[in-house]
LOGU-965135 format. One record per atom (N, C-alpha, C): x, y, z; residue in one letter. Coordinates in steps of 0.2 Angstrom, whole numbers, plus 5000, padded with zeros to 4 digits. Example, Ala and Ser with C-alpha at 12.3 -4.5 7.8 and 13.67 -1.06 7.14 Angstrom:
NODE  east  north    up  doke
NODE  5066   4972  5039     A
NODE  5062   4978  5039     A
NODE  5066   4984  5039     A
NODE  5064   4989  5035     S
NODE  5068   4995  5036     S
NODE  5064   5000  5039     S
//
This chain:
NODE  east  north    up  doke
NODE  4418   4822  4466     M
NODE  4418   4818  4473     M
NODE  4417   4823  4478     M
NODE  4411   4822  4482     S
NODE  4410   4827  4487     S
NODE  4413   4824  4494     S
NODE  4415   4830  4498     S
NODE  4418   4828  4504     S
NODE  4413   4830  4509     S
NODE  4411   4826  4515     H
NODE  4407   4828  4520     H
NODE  4411   4829  4526     H
NODE  4410   4834  4530     P
NODE  4414   4835  4536     P
NODE  4412   4829  4541     P
NODE  4407   4826  4541     E
NODE  4405   4821  4546     E
NODE  4409   4815  4545     E
NODE  4412   4814  4538     S
NODE  4415   4808  4537     S
NODE  4423   4809  4538     S
NODE  4425   4815  4539     E
NODE  4432   4816  4540     E
NODE  4434   4814  4548     E
NODE  4439   4811  4548     K
NODE  4441   4808  4555     K
NODE  4448   4811  4556     K
NODE  4449   4814  4562     V
NODE  4455   4817  4565     V
NODE  4458   4812  4569     V
NODE  4464   4811  4568     A
NODE  4468   4806  4573     A
NODE  4469   4809  4579     A
NODE  4467   4806  4585     P
NODE  4469   4809  4592     P
NODE  4476   4810  4593     P
NODE  4477   4815  4597     K
NODE  4484   4817  4598     K
NODE  4486   4812  4605     K
NODE  4492   4810  4605     P
NODE  4494   4806  4610     P
NODE  4495   4810  4616     P
NODE  4492   4806  4622     T
NODE  4492   4809  4628     T
NODE  4498   4807  4632     T
NODE  4500   4810  4638     P
NODE  4505   4808  4642     P
NODE  4505   4801  4644     P
NODE  4498   4798  4644     T
NODE  4497   4791  4647     T
NODE  4497   4786  4641     T
NODE  4498   4789  4635     D
NODE  4498   4785  4629     D
NODE  4505   4782  4628     D
NODE  4506   4775  4627     P
NODE  4512   4772  4625     P
NODE  4516   4775  4619     P
NODE  4513   4778  4615     D
NODE  4516   4782  4609     D
NODE  4518   4788  4610     D
NODE  4517   4791  4616     H
NODE  4518   4798  4618     H
NODE  4526   4799  4618     H
NODE  4529   4804  4614     P
NODE  4537   4804  4614     P
NODE  4540   4805  4621     P
NODE  4537   4807  4626     T
NODE  4540   4808  4632     T
NODE  4539   4802  4636     T
NODE  4536   4797  4634     I
NODE  4536   4790  4638     I
NODE  4541   4785  4636     I
NODE  4545   4783  4640     E
NODE  4549   4778  4638     E
NODE  4546   4771  4640     E
NODE  4547   4767  4635     K
NODE  4544   4759  4636     K
NODE  4548   4756  4640     K
NODE  4545   4752  4645     K
NODE  4549   4748  4649     K
NODE  4551   4742  4645     K
NODE  4556   4738  4647     E
NODE  4558   4732  4644     E
NODE  4553   4727  4646     E
NODE  4553   4721  4642     N
NODE  4548   4716  4642     N
NODE  4549   4713  4649     N
NODE  4543   4712  4653     D
NODE  4543   4708  4659     D
NODE  4543   4701  4657     D
NODE  4542   4697  4662     D
NODE  4542   4690  4662     D
NODE  4536   4688  4657     D
NODE  4530   4691  4657     S
NODE  4525   4689  4653     S
NODE  4525   4691  4646     S
NODE  4531   4695  4644     G
NODE  4532   4697  4637     G
NODE  4529   4702  4634     G
NODE  4525   4706  4639     V
NODE  4521   4712  4637     V
NODE  4525   4718  4640     V
NODE  4526   4722  4635     S
NODE  4529   4729  4637     S
NODE  4524   4734  4640     S
NODE  4526   4737  4645     S
NODE  4521   4742  4648     S
NODE  4525   4749  4648     S
NODE  4521   4754  4648     P
NODE  4524   4761  4647     P
NODE  4527   4763  4654     P
NODE  4533   4766  4654     A
NODE  4536   4769  4660     A
NODE  4532   4774  4663     A
NODE  4533   4776  4669     E
NODE  4530   4782  4672     E
NODE  4534   4788  4669     E
NODE  4530   4793  4668     P
NODE  4533   4799  4666     P
NODE  4537   4802  4671     P
NODE  4544   4804  4669     S
NODE  4549   4807  4674     S
NODE  4549   4814  4673     S
NODE  4548   4817  4678     L
NODE  4548   4825  4678     L
NODE  4555   4827  4681     L
NODE  4558   4831  4677     N
NODE  4564   4834  4679     N
NODE  4564   4841  4681     N
NODE  4565   4843  4688     Y
NODE  4564   4850  4690     Y
NODE  4570   4853  4691     Y
NODE  4571   4859  4688     Q
NODE  4577   4863  4690     Q
NODE  4576   4868  4694     Q
NODE  4580   4868  4699     V
NODE  4579   4874  4704     V
NODE  4583   4880  4702     V
NODE  4579   4885  4701     E
NODE  4582   4892  4699     E
NODE  4585   4895  4705     E
NODE  4592   4896  4705     R
NODE  4595   4900  4710     R
NODE  4594   4907  4709     R
NODE  4593   4911  4715     P
NODE  4592   4918  4714     P
NODE  4598   4921  4711     P
NODE  4598   4926  4707     G
NODE  4603   4930  4705     G
NODE  4606   4935  4710     G
NODE  4611   4938  4708     P
NODE  4614   4944  4712     P
NODE  4609   4949  4714     P
NODE  4608   4952  4720     P
NODE  4604   4957  4722     P
NODE  4605   4963  4718     P
NODE  4599   4966  4717     T
NODE  4600   4972  4713     T
NODE  4598   4979  4717     T
NODE  4594   4978  4723     T
NODE  4593   4984  4727     T
NODE  4598   4985  4732     T
NODE  4598   4991  4734     F
NODE  4603   4993  4739     F
NODE  4604   4989  4745     F
NODE  4597   4988  4748     M
NODE  4597   4984  4754     M
NODE  4599   4977  4753     M
NODE  4597   4975  4747     G
NODE  4599   4968  4745     G
NODE  4606   4966  4744     G
NODE  4609   4972  4742     K
NODE  4617   4972  4741     K
NODE  4620   4972  4748     K
NODE  4617   4976  4752     V
NODE  4620   4977  4759     V
NODE  4619   4970  4763     V
NODE  4613   4967  4762     G
NODE  4612   4961  4765     G
NODE  4617   4955  4763     G
NODE  4618   4955  4756     H
NODE  4623   4950  4753     H
NODE  4630   4951  4756     H
NODE  4632   4958  4757     W
NODE  4638   4959  4759     W
NODE  4639   4957  4766     W
NODE  4634   4958  4770     M
NODE  4634   4957  4777     M
NODE  4634   4949  4779     M
NODE  4631   4945  4774     G
NODE  4631   4938  4775     G
NODE  4637   4935  4773     G
NODE  4642   4938  4770     A
NODE  4648   4935  4767     A
NODE  4653   4934  4774     A
NODE  4651   4930  4778     L
NODE  4655   4929  4784     L
NODE  4659   4922  4784     L
NODE  4666   4922  4786     P
NODE  4669   4916  4786     P
NODE  4666   4911  4791     P
NODE  4668   4905  4791     E
NODE  4666   4900  4796     E
NODE  4671   4896  4798     E
NODE  4672   4895  4805     W
NODE  4678   4891  4807     W
NODE  4675   4885  4811     W
NODE  4679   4880  4811     G
NODE  4677   4874  4814     G
NODE  4682   4872  4820     G
NODE  4680   4868  4824     V
NODE  4684   4865  4829     V
NODE  4687   4859  4828     V
NODE  4693   4858  4827     G
NODE  4697   4852  4826     G
NODE  4695   4850  4818     G
NODE  4694   4855  4814     G
NODE  4693   4853  4807     G
NODE  4686   4852  4805     G
NODE  4681   4852  4810     K
NODE  4674   4851  4810     K
NODE  4670   4856  4812     K
NODE  4664   4857  4809     K
NODE  4660   4863  4811     K
NODE  4656   4859  4817     K
NODE  4653   4864  4821     L
NODE  4649   4862  4827     L
NODE  4642   4860  4824     L
NODE  4640   4855  4828     S
NODE  4633   4853  4826     S
NODE  4630   4849  4832     S
NODE  4623   4848  4832     G
NODE  4620   4844  4837     G
NODE  4620   4848  4844     G
NODE  4620   4845  4849     K
NODE  4620   4847  4856     K
NODE  4625   4852  4857     K
NODE  4632   4851  4855     T
NODE  4637   4855  4856     T
NODE  4636   4862  4853     T
NODE  4633   4862  4847     L
NODE  4632   4868  4844     L
NODE  4626   4872  4847     L
NODE  4621   4869  4850     N
NODE  4616   4872  4854     N
NODE  4618   4875  4861     N
NODE  4623   4871  4863     F
NODE  4626   4873  4870     F
NODE  4630   4880  4869     F
NODE  4634   4880  4863     Y
NODE  4638   4886  4863     Y
NODE  4634   4892  4860     Y
NODE  4629   4891  4857     I
NODE  4624   4896  4855     I
NODE  4620   4899  4861     I
NODE  4618   4894  4866     A
NODE  4615   4897  4872     A
NODE  4620   4900  4876     A
NODE  4626   4898  4876     F
NODE  4631   4902  4880     F
NODE  4633   4909  4878     F
NODE  4634   4909  4871     I
NODE  4635   4916  4869     I
NODE  4629   4920  4869     I
NODE  4623   4918  4868     A
NODE  4617   4921  4869     A
NODE  4616   4924  4876     A
NODE  4618   4920  4880     S
NODE  4616   4922  4887     S
NODE  4621   4928  4889     S
NODE  4627   4928  4886     N
NODE  4631   4934  4887     N
NODE  4628   4941  4884     N
NODE  4624   4940  4879     G
NODE  4621   4946  4876     G
NODE  4615   4948  4881     G
NODE  4612   4944  4885     F
NODE  4607   4946  4889     F
NODE  4610   4948  4895     F
NODE  4616   4946  4897     L
NODE  4620   4948  4903     L
NODE  4621   4955  4903     L
NODE  4622   4958  4897     M
NODE  4624   4966  4896     M
NODE  4618   4970  4899     M
NODE  4612   4968  4899     F
NODE  4607   4972  4902     F
NODE  4608   4973  4910     F
NODE  4609   4968  4914     G
NODE  4610   4968  4920     G
NODE  4617   4972  4922     G
NODE  4622   4970  4918     Y
NODE  4628   4973  4919     Y
NODE  4628   4980  4918     Y
NODE  4625   4983  4913     D
NODE  4625   4990  4912     D
NODE  4622   4993  4917     D
NODE  4616   4991  4919     Q
NODE  4612   4994  4925     Q
NODE  4616   4994  4931     Q
NODE  4619   4989  4933     G
NODE  4623   4988  4939     G
NODE  4629   4992  4939     G
NODE  4633   4993  4934     V
NODE  4639   4996  4934     V
NODE  4637   5004  4933     V
NODE  4632   5006  4930     L
NODE  4631   5013  4929     L
NODE  4629   5016  4935     L
NODE  4624   5012  4939     S
NODE  4622   5014  4945     S
NODE  4627   5016  4950     S
NODE  4633   5012  4950     A
NODE  4638   5013  4954     A
NODE  4643   5019  4952     A
NODE  4643   5020  4946     L
NODE  4648   5025  4943     L
NODE  4645   5032  4944     L
NODE  4639   5033  4944     I
NODE  4636   5039  4944     I
NODE  4637   5043  4952     I
NODE  4639   5038  4956     T
NODE  4640   5040  4963     T
NODE  4648   5043  4964     T
NODE  4652   5041  4959     L
NODE  4659   5042  4961     L
NODE  4660   5050  4959     L
NODE  4665   5053  4963     E
NODE  4666   5060  4962     E
NODE  4670   5061  4956     E
NODE  4674   5056  4954     S
NODE  4678   5057  4947     S
NODE  4672   5057  4941     S
NODE  4667   5053  4942     W
NODE  4662   5053  4937     W
NODE  4658   5060  4937     W
NODE  4656   5062  4942     Q
NODE  4653   5069  4943     Q
NODE  4656   5074  4941     Q
NODE  4663   5074  4941     R
NODE  4667   5080  4938     R
NODE  4667   5080  4931     R
NODE  4667   5074  4928     V
NODE  4667   5074  4920     V
NODE  4660   5075  4918     V
NODE  4655   5073  4921     F
NODE  4648   5073  4918     F
NODE  4643   5077  4923     F
NODE  4645   5083  4923     P
NODE  4640   5087  4928     P
NODE  4633   5087  4927     P
NODE  4631   5087  4921     L
NODE  4624   5086  4919     L
NODE  4620   5080  4922     L
NODE  4624   5075  4923     M
NODE  4621   5069  4926     M
NODE  4622   5069  4933     M
NODE  4623   5075  4936     T
NODE  4624   5075  4944     T
NODE  4619   5081  4946     T
NODE  4614   5079  4949     P
NODE  4610   5084  4952     P
NODE  4613   5087  4959     P
NODE  4611   5093  4960     R
NODE  4614   5097  4965     R
NODE  4610   5094  4972     R
NODE  4614   5092  4976     E
NODE  4612   5089  4983     E
NODE  4616   5093  4988     E
NODE  4612   5093  4993     T
NODE  4616   5097  5000     T
NODE  4622   5092  5002     T
NODE  4621   5085  5003     P
NODE  4626   5081  5006     P
NODE  4632   5081  5001     P
NODE  4632   5082  4995     N
NODE  4637   5081  4991     N
NODE  4641   5088  4991     N
NODE  4648   5087  4994     D
NODE  4653   5093  4994     D
NODE  4654   5095  4988     D
NODE  4655   5091  4983     L
NODE  4657   5093  4976     L
NODE  4653   5099  4973     L
NODE  4646   5099  4975     C
NODE  4642   5104  4972     C
NODE  4642   5111  4975     C
NODE  4647   5112  4980     W
NODE  4648   5118  4984     W
NODE  4655   5120  4984     W
NODE  4656   5127  4984     I
NODE  4663   5129  4984     I
NODE  4666   5129  4991     I
NODE  4671   5125  4992     D
NODE  4674   5124  4998     D
NODE  4670   5121  5003     D
NODE  4665   5118  5001     G
NODE  4660   5114  5006     G
NODE  4655   5119  5009     G
NODE  4655   5125  5007     D
NODE  4650   5130  5009     D
NODE  4644   5129  5006     D
NODE  4639   5128  5010     R
NODE  4632   5126  5007     R
NODE  4629   5132  5004     R
NODE  4631   5138  5006     S
NODE  4628   5145  5004     S
NODE  4632   5147  4997     S
NODE  4637   5144  4995     Q
NODE  4640   5145  4989     Q
NODE  4640   5139  4984     Q
NODE  4635   5139  4979     P
NODE  4635   5133  4975     P
NODE  4640   5134  4969     P
NODE  4643   5128  4968     D
NODE  4649   5129  4962     D
NODE  4645   5129  4955     D
NODE  4646   5134  4951     P
NODE  4642   5134  4945     P
NODE  4645   5130  4939     P
NODE  4650   5127  4941     N
NODE  4653   5122  4936     N
NODE  4652   5115  4938     N
NODE  4649   5113  4943     Q
NODE  4648   5107  4945     Q
NODE  4640   5106  4947     Q
NODE  4638   5100  4946     C
NODE  4631   5098  4948     C
NODE  4626   5103  4945     C
NODE  4627   5103  4938     T
NODE  4623   5107  4934     T
NODE  4616   5104  4932     T
NODE  4616   5097  4933     G
NODE  4610   5093  4931     G
NODE  4605   5092  4935     G
NODE  4600   5088  4934     D
NODE  4595   5087  4939     D
NODE  4593   5079  4938     D
NODE  4588   5077  4942     A
NODE  4587   5070  4941     A
NODE  4584   5067  4934     A
NODE  4581   5072  4931     N
NODE  4578   5070  4925     N
NODE  4584   5069  4919     N
NODE  4589   5073  4920     M
NODE  4594   5072  4915     M
NODE  4598   5066  4916     M
NODE  4599   5065  4923     Q
NODE  4602   5058  4925     Q
NODE  4598   5052  4922     Q
NODE  4592   5052  4923     A
NODE  4588   5047  4921     A
NODE  4587   5046  4914     A
NODE  4587   5051  4910     F
NODE  4587   5051  4903     F
NODE  4593   5048  4901     F
NODE  4600   5049  4903     A
NODE  4605   5046  4901     A
NODE  4606   5039  4902     A
NODE  4602   5037  4907     I
NODE  4602   5030  4909     I
NODE  4597   5026  4905     I
NODE  4591   5029  4904     A
NODE  4586   5025  4900     A
NODE  4587   5025  4893     A
NODE  4591   5030  4890     I
NODE  4591   5030  4883     I
NODE  4594   5023  4880     I
NODE  4598   5020  4884     Y
NODE  4600   5013  4882     Y
NODE  4595   5009  4880     Y
NODE  4589   5009  4884     Q
NODE  4584   5004  4883     Q
NODE  4580   5007  4876     Q
NODE  4580   5013  4875     I
NODE  4577   5015  4868     I
NODE  4581   5013  4862     I
NODE  4588   5013  4863     G
NODE  4592   5010  4858     G
NODE  4591   5002  4857     G
NODE  4590   4999  4863     C
NODE  4588   4991  4862     C
NODE  4582   4990  4858     C
NODE  4577   4995  4859     F
NODE  4570   4995  4855     F
NODE  4572   4995  4848     F
NODE  4576   5000  4846     L
NODE  4577   5002  4839     L
NODE  4581   4996  4836     L
NODE  4585   4993  4840     G
NODE  4589   4988  4837     G
NODE  4585   4982  4836     G
NODE  4580   4981  4840     A
NODE  4575   4975  4839     A
NODE  4570   4976  4833     A
NODE  4569   4983  4832     V
NODE  4565   4984  4826     V
NODE  4568   4983  4820     V
NODE  4575   4985  4820     V
NODE  4579   4983  4814     V
NODE  4579   4976  4812     V
NODE  4580   4972  4817     I
NODE  4580   4964  4816     I
NODE  4573   4962  4814     I
NODE  4568   4965  4816     L
NODE  4561   4963  4814     L
NODE  4560   4964  4807     L
NODE  4563   4969  4804     F
NODE  4562   4970  4797     F
NODE  4567   4967  4792     F
NODE  4573   4967  4794     Y
NODE  4578   4965  4790     Y
NODE  4582   4958  4793     Y
NODE  4580   4956  4798     G
NODE  4584   4950  4801     G
NODE  4584   4944  4796     G
NODE  4577   4943  4793     E
NODE  4577   4937  4788     E
NODE  4581   4938  4782     E
NODE  4582   4944  4780     K
NODE  4586   4945  4774     K
NODE  4593   4945  4775     K
NODE  4595   4947  4780     W
NODE  4602   4947  4783     W
NODE  4605   4940  4785     W
NODE  4600   4937  4788     G
NODE  4602   4930  4791     G
NODE  4604   4930  4798     G
NODE  4603   4924  4802     R
NODE  4604   4924  4809     R
NODE  4611   4926  4811     R
NODE  4616   4923  4808     K
NODE  4623   4924  4810     K
NODE  4626   4930  4808     K
NODE  4624   4933  4802     P
NODE  4626   4940  4801     P
NODE  4623   4945  4805     P
NODE  4617   4944  4807     S
NODE  4613   4949  4811     S
NODE  4617   4949  4818     S
NODE  4619   4943  4821     T
NODE  4621   4943  4827     T
NODE  4629   4946  4827     T
NODE  4632   4945  4822     F
NODE  4639   4947  4821     F
NODE  4639   4954  4821     F
NODE  4635   4957  4817     W
NODE  4636   4964  4815     W
NODE  4632   4968  4821     W
NODE  4627   4965  4825     G
NODE  4624   4968  4831     G
NODE  4630   4968  4836     G
NODE  4633   4963  4837     S
NODE  4639   4963  4842     S
NODE  4644   4968  4841     S
NODE  4646   4969  4834     L
NODE  4650   4975  4832     L
NODE  4648   4981  4833     L
NODE  4641   4982  4832     V
NODE  4638   4989  4834     V
NODE  4639   4990  4842     V
NODE  4638   4985  4846     M
NODE  4638   4985  4853     M
NODE  4645   4987  4855     M
NODE  4650   4984  4852     I
NODE  4657   4986  4854     I
NODE  4658   4993  4852     I
NODE  4656   4996  4847     I
NODE  4657   5003  4845     I
NODE  4654   5008  4850     I
NODE  4647   5006  4852     G
NODE  4644   5009  4857     G
NODE  4648   5009  4864     G
NODE  4650   5004  4865     T
NODE  4654   5003  4872     T
NODE  4660   5007  4872     T
NODE  4664   5007  4866     V
NODE  4670   5011  4865     V
NODE  4668   5019  4866     V
NODE  4663   5021  4863     L
NODE  4661   5028  4864     L
NODE  4659   5030  4870     L
NODE  4656   5026  4874     Q
NODE  4654   5027  4881     Q
NODE  4661   5027  4885     Q
NODE  4666   5023  4884     A
NODE  4672   5023  4888     A
NODE  4676   5029  4886     A
NODE  4676   5031  4880     A
NODE  4679   5038  4878     A
NODE  4676   5044  4879     A
NODE  4670   5044  4881     A
NODE  4665   5050  4882     A
NODE  4668   5055  4887     A
NODE  4668   5062  4885     N
NODE  4670   5066  4890     N
NODE  4665   5072  4891     N
NODE  4659   5070  4889     G
NODE  4653   5075  4890     G
NODE  4647   5071  4890     G
NODE  4641   5075  4891     Y
NODE  4635   5071  4892     Y
NODE  4632   5070  4885     Y
NODE  4633   5073  4880     A
NODE  4631   5071  4873     A
NODE  4634   5065  4870     A
NODE  4641   5064  4871     L
NODE  4644   5059  4868     L
NODE  4642   5052  4872     L
NODE  4641   5052  4879     I
NODE  4639   5047  4882     I
NODE  4632   5045  4880     I
NODE  4628   5049  4879     C
NODE  4621   5047  4877     C
NODE  4621   5044  4870     C
NODE  4625   5047  4865     I
NODE  4626   5044  4859     I
NODE  4629   5037  4859     I
NODE  4634   5036  4863     G
NODE  4636   5029  4864     G
NODE  4632   5024  4867     G
NODE  4628   5026  4872     R
NODE  4623   5022  4875     R
NODE  4617   5021  4870     R
NODE  4615   5025  4865     I
NODE  4610   5023  4860     I
NODE  4613   5018  4855     I
NODE  4619   5019  4853     I
NODE  4622   5014  4848     I
NODE  4623   5007  4852     I
NODE  4626   5007  4858     G
NODE  4627   5001  4861     G
NODE  4620   4997  4863     G
NODE  4615   5001  4864     G
NODE  4608   4998  4864     G
NODE  4606   4995  4858     G
NODE  4607   4999  4852     V
NODE  4605   4996  4846     V
NODE  4608   4989  4845     V
NODE  4614   4989  4846     G
NODE  4618   4982  4845     G
NODE  4615   4977  4850     G
NODE  4614   4979  4856     N
NODE  4611   4974  4860     N
NODE  4605   4971  4859     N
NODE  4600   4976  4857     G
NODE  4593   4974  4854     G
NODE  4594   4970  4848     G
NODE  4598   4971  4844     M
NODE  4599   4966  4838     M
NODE  4601   4960  4840     M
NODE  4606   4959  4844     V
NODE  4608   4952  4846     V
NODE  4603   4948  4850     V
NODE  4600   4952  4855     C
NODE  4595   4948  4859     C
NODE  4589   4946  4855     C
NODE  4587   4950  4851     L
NODE  4581   4947  4847     L
NODE  4583   4942  4842     L
NODE  4589   4942  4839     D
NODE  4591   4938  4834     D
NODE  4593   4931  4837     D
NODE  4596   4930  4843     V
NODE  4598   4924  4846     V
NODE  4592   4920  4848     V
NODE  4587   4923  4850     C
NODE  4581   4920  4852     C
NODE  4578   4916  4846     C
NODE  4578   4920  4840     S
NODE  4575   4916  4834     S
NODE  4580   4911  4832     S
NODE  4587   4912  4833     M
NODE  4592   4907  4831     M
NODE  4590   4900  4835     M
NODE  4590   4901  4842     I
NODE  4589   4895  4846     I
NODE  4583   4891  4844     I
NODE  4577   4895  4842     G
NODE  4571   4892  4840     G
NODE  4572   4888  4834     G
NODE  4576   4891  4829     D
NODE  4577   4887  4822     D
NODE  4581   4881  4823     D
NODE  4586   4881  4829     R
NODE  4590   4875  4830     R
NODE  4586   4869  4833     R
NODE  4580   4870  4835     R
NODE  4577   4864  4838     R
NODE  4576   4858  4833     R
//
């Protein structure tokens, strides 16, 4: 008995639209008494990301573990949340004008000039720069700076703000809005404490850089946060 390939028939495999497909459930008989195949159901399972493995990922995970408090047992939402975000964010931008205004007044005080002689240029009208007010005898311990040293200590704050904005530009999405704002505020507080405790030119410059980094982080991050809340 010879077999011919042409005479052999292969049973077709059931397709997803075939009622006999194992993944298709038959619907119950309708009014006409005819059963129809049910639509294929797709079950998707969302894979949650595992714990971070890189150093920056672990740092970002640790930074994002912040507690949340509510008002009256409820978390803020809607217009109330937007109002408080805008109010707190405005305080961050307030620091720019406050810093410039306060420092411009401080550098003219005699008590300030005695502690920070490098930020005090020698000027004829300033009695502190001369021994017993004698304009022919300059005091070697006072007024040892110039206008450039004074301007550098003031402008270094803006450089810190730029660096803080760059940090948020690259890591803000990984850390999150609220953690970035929180830690930026903490960095700004540390910089402010260093400036208040400074007793020399180098320390006040370091404090202004650190404070500027925190301010730049906060100012750039809250702008994105307000945009996300729309």
